[in-house]
N, C-alpha and C positions, 0 to 999 in steps of 0.2 A: 556535490552541492544542492541543498534542500530550492524546490521552487519559489518559497516564500523567501528564503536569504538572497536567494538569485534575484528576485524580482525587487526587490529593498535597495541592494547594491546597484542594479542597473536606474531606478528614480535616483537614487543619488548618484552616479556618474553624468544621468541626463540634467539632471539639476546646476552639477558643476560646469558643464560642457555649454549650456547656454549660458550660465554666467559669465565663464571666461570666454566665448565668442562674442557675446553684446560687450565686455568689460573693452576685451579687445578693439570694438569696432569705436567704443567711444574713444578710446586712449588712442590711438593710432588714425582716423579718420574725422572722426565727430568734433573733439576737443581742439584739434589743429586749426581743424576749418572755420569755427566758432570763434578760436582767439584770433584767429587772422580777420572776420568780419568785426569785430568788436573794435577790434586797431583801426581797421580801416575806418570807421564809424567816427571815433574818436578825432582822427586825425581830419575827418569833416568837418564835423565839432568846431574843431580848432580855427579852420579856414570860415567856418561861417561866422564864429565872434568875431574874427578880426574884421569882415566885411560889416557885420552888423555895425559896429563901432565905428567906422569910419562913414554908413549912413545915418548915426547918432548924430553927428557930429555937423550932418550937413541939413538933415529935415527933422519933420516932426518925431517927436518921442513914441507917439503913441500911435499914429498911422504909420511909422517904420516898422513898429513890433507888430502891428496885425500883418501890413504886408510881406514882411520876412516869414512871418509864422506859416502863413498858408502857401508858399511858396518854393520854403525849405521843410516841409512839413515838422516844424520845432514848436519845443513848448518853451516859451520864453516867462521870465522873470523880470520884473524889472521895478527896484525901487530907490524911493529916493531916502538920505540921511533923517528926514522925518519921520519914515516909517509909513510913509503913505505909499503905496501899491500903485504905480502908474499903468503897471501892464502884467496880465498873468490868465494866457490861456488855457490853462489844464492845473488849475489848484490842486487837485489832488496827488500829481504825480510827485511833488518835494514832499509830500511825508514821509518818502521811500528812504532811508538812509542809505541802502544799496547800490541804488542806481548811479550811473556815473554822466555826471554831465558837466559842464563848463564853466565857471563864474568871473567874472572880473570885476574892473571899479571903473564906470565913464564919469570923468569930468567935464562938465560944460554950463556955461552961463555963470562961472562960480558955485555949481550942485556940483556934489559928488554921489552919482547914482551906483547899486548895487544889480550886475546885471549876471542873470544864471540861464541856460540852454543845455537842451537835453532833446533828444532824436533815437525816437526805439530802432533797436539795433537789425537790419531788415536782413532777414533768416528764409526770406524767399529763395534768396541766389545761394544758399549753401547747400551744396550735392549731399554730402551726408547726413545732412539732419532731413532732408526730405526723401532720402533714397534707406532711409532706418526701416520704415513699415516694410520695407523689400528687403529688408536686410533681415529682420527678424521672422519673415516669411519662409525666408531659404534657409535660415535657421532652423525653423521650426520641421519644415520637411524632411533636411537633414535628422533632425533628432524622428522624427516619425519611421525615417529609413532605418537609422540604427535600431531600434524599438523592435519594429517589424520584423527585421534580419536576426535578432537576438530571439525574440517571440518564437518565430518560425524555426529557427534551430534546436531551440529548447523545450517547446509545446507544441506547435503545429504538427512538426514534420514526425516527432515520436509518436503523437497522438494517430496521425494518418496511420503511421506503421502497424499500432496496435489494431486499429482497423483492417487495414489489408490483412492481418496475421488470423485475423477472428472472420473475416470474409477467405480467405484462401481453406483453413481449416475445413471449413463446409463442404469444400473439393478433397480434402481428403491431405493436405498440405501442412505438414508440421508446422508451427512456428518456432521460430531459433530464439535464444538467446541474446540478452545484450550486456555490453561490461558497464554501461551509464551506471551511475549513481541519484539518478532524480528519481520522484515520485510515480515517473510516467514510465521510468525503465524498471520500477521495481512490480510497478502494474505490470508492464510485460512479460516479463520473469514470475511473476506469478500466476499468470495466465497460463506459459509454458510449463509449471508446475501442476498446472489445473487439467492441461492436456495431458502430460505425462501420466497424473494421477487416472485420467478417465482412459487413456489407454491400458493402463493396467486393469483396473478394474474391469474394461472391455475381454481383456485378454483372459481376465480369470472367469470371466461369466460364461465366454464360449468354453474354455476349460469344463467349466461345470455342465453345462448344456452337453458338450461330447461326451462329459464321465455320464449323464444320465441315460444318456443313448446306447454308449457302451454296454452299461452295465443293467442296465432293464433290456435291454435286446437279448443278451445270452438267455436269464432264464425263461425269457419268455416264447424265445426260438424252443427253446425245450419243452417248455409247457403246451407251445403249439403242437409240437410233435406228436409228445405223449397222447394229447388230447385227442387227436387225428387218427393214432393208431387205433384209440380205444373206440371210436365211431366205425371206421373201416374193418380194420383187420379180424380174424376169427380167432381170437384168442383165448388161452386157460385162466380160469376166474384166479390162479395163481401168477400169472403175468399181468393181468388186469391190476391184480391189490399191487403189484411194483409198480406200476405205471402211475397208480392214483398217488401213491406213498414220495412218490417222485415229482409227480404235479403239486404235492402239498408241500414239501421240501422247497421247490424252487419259490411258489408266492411267500413262502415264508422271509428266502431272500430280499423278492421284490418287497415285501413288507417293511423288512429292516430298513433296504435302502432308501425306499419313501423318507420313513422316520427320521431317517440321516438327515437327511435334504431339507424336512420341516424344519430339523432343530436348528441346523444351520440357518436358513431362514429367519426363523423366530428370533434368534439369538444374536442377529445385527438391529434388531428393535429394542430402544430404550425403554419404551412405554410397556414393553410387557413385561416389564421386572414387578415381582409381588414384594416389596422387602416384608420380614416379618424380624424380628428379635429374637434370638435365640443362643444361650450358653455356648460355649464352644465344646465344652466336656459333652453336654448331652449331644450335640451334632455328629460328635463323632461317636458317640455309644451307639447310633442310628445306624450310622455306617458298618461300625462293626457288628451290629444285626443283621443287615442285608449281605454282608460279604464274607463272614467270618468261615460260615459254615460252609460254603459255596467252594472256596476257597481252600479250607479244611479237606475236603474229597479229593482238592487234585494235589494233594500233600503240597500248599502253599503257604508258608505260615504269615500272617499279618499281625504286625506289630505295631502299638500306639505309643508316641514319646509326646506329652502334652505338657509344655511350661504355662500355660494359660488356665485354667481348667475352669474359671471363675469366671473370665471376660467373656463378655456381650457382644456378639456381630448383630446389623442387621442388613440380612442378605435376603434373598430369592432363594430358598430352601431348595425346591427342587432343580433350579436349573445349577445351583452348586452341588447337588448330589450327581447331578449329569459328570460335571468337572470331575470328579472321584471316581465315577463310573468309567467314563471313557479312558482316565488314565491307568486305572487298576486293569482295565481290560486291556488296554494298549500293553502293560507289562505280563499280563499274564500267559500272553501270545508268546514271548521270547524267556518265558521257565522255564527250565527243566525241574527234574525230581528235587525235592529238599528248599525249592522257590521260596525265598522270602520279600515281603512288601512290606515295609517302614514308613508310617506316616508321622511327620514329626512337626510340633506348631510351636511358634515364640511370638514374642512381640518385637518389632522394630520402629521405634517413633509412633507413627501415627496408623501403622500397619499390620496386621497379623500375617504372619509368612508361615506357609505351608509348604512341605517337601516331601512328597512321595516318591520313594526311593525304593529300587529293586536290583536283585543280584543276577539279572540277565547276561544278555549279550552286547547290551550298549548300544549306542549309534554312531557313525562312522561323524569322524569330526568334521569332514566337508560338509554333512547333515544336519548338523546340528542347528542350522540356525533355518532350514528348511521345514523341519517336522510339523511346525505350525501354519505351513502353507496350506491352503484350500486342496485338496486331490493330492497332496504329496502323501508317498507309501514308501516305504524301505523294506516292505515284504509284497513282494511279487507276486506271491499266491491269496493276497485279499481278495475276498468276494465282494465287499462293500469298497465305498466310494473315497477312503482316504478323508475323512473331515472330520474324525474326531477328535484330533486336536486343536483342530480350526476353532470347531464349536468352544472347546476350551477356553483357547484364546477369547474369542468373543465375548463367551461371559465374562471372563475376569476384568478384560478392559472396561466391559460395560459397567461392572460392579466398582470401577476407579482404581485396578490394581495392574499388574505387569504381571510376564508367564515367563521363563525360559527354561533350558534344559541343560545339562552337562554328564558327561561320564563319571559315575563315582571312582572310590579306589576299588570295590567289589568287580569291578568290569560291568557294573551294571549301570540304569540309568537313573537322573536323577531330575524330576520337572518339580520345577518351585515358580510358586504363583503366591502372589498377593491378595488380600482384601484390607480396605479401608475399616478402621475402627467405626 
């Protein structure tokens, strides 16, 4: 449950809990005691009235009223039949119809009098009323404890868990995933996903560094060995020329390695894209000019199948050419004589789909999902780093597309990628 909904339910629960507790207190404690106090007060009023009437028959009406009102803390109203008020020590009280007072008639000296008496109910001796504030404080404390415990379980503890996970990760302890559904649980699981991504990226970077070290060390060792012989050994001119050529070849390998790593790093940056508009037909003509002659010399046929000749795409032309270069170069390594590479283009919704197919050896099914990973290569004899198809993936995804591979019916490989219109 979301924390917002849980908080709302908690507020509603606290409100009704307070309502029920206070209602129960009134129903079972305060009202019975208050009713009892009122009943006792009314009984006293009736006794006071009887005693007052007896005194009226023996003593002066006014003095008796004044003395009785003071001694018994009463409000007394005495009026004759002529409407003349004999005594009224609390004029305002009789305006309220809701008060309980005792009324009777007095007959004295051939005169009839209306007598009313009233006394406030003494609430000082009602324990439930005196303890109401204490009860409400206890209720509030109970509610605070409930709210704190609920908050501690749903908010404070999960936040502390996330904090511990972050702190422990500094010391190399990976965080664990939680099965909860609250927002904080989502944050914890997102942190786990972030850590997993960082660990994966760290492992990938370590592999790249190791690959750089390994791939550079081999040609560099050869260069150092041949150059050392040139400097120290007494060798023939023919041998010198042979060593110089080998040094040059190893230098070219180093150059190719560094260029491939530079390409891989630059393709991770979206800001490096320099988009230009170009017709797909014109772009494929440029690819044809770049590779048809070269591939023809190797007896490899290059075929184009374009279903969207006049359509225009907006791409980084140089980077997209690098995609074709890497895929075609990858195909050439596995093609024998009478090899064929087919480039097919069609439109699917808002995408242009490019398929580059060859009739080579294909890729084992278990490796199809790995060939776009950095440093992966199915060719153990390769002298370069295995970043070619990974670079293709970076370029295509930077353009908002996707790329994948499959084995085709001719036992070769299809590399399919899309570019947004």
